[in-house]
Residue, then its C-alpha position, 0 to 999 in steps of 0.5 A: m458538528g461532525k463526528s470524530k472517526g474514533s479508532r480509524i487511522i490513515i495508513t500508507l500502503e507501499c509496494k515491495c516490488r523494488n527488490l525484484q530483478n525481473i521487473e526492469q523489462t516491464k518498468r513503466k516509470n521510476g519511483i515507488s507505488r504507494y496508496t493511502t487508506s484508513k483502517n480500524k485500529r481495534n479490528t486490525p491491530n496488525r499491519i495489513e497486506i492488500k493486493k493492488f495495482c502497482s504502476y511501477c511494475n505494471c501488474h497487481r502486487l502485494f502492498k504492505e502497510i508502512k510506518 
């Protein structure tokens, strides 16, 4: 039998570049860029922020955990 993952949960990271006005020139496609990953609830109880590549604005941006 496989082990349970314990306190690890799957989270969704979303780019907050949609509110910026200057990305209309470099826009690649419509929509919101999202990533899924997992985190340990015991080690990081707060929402995490990771810098990743956003395909919407075609550059590296800060991704924040959504509910």
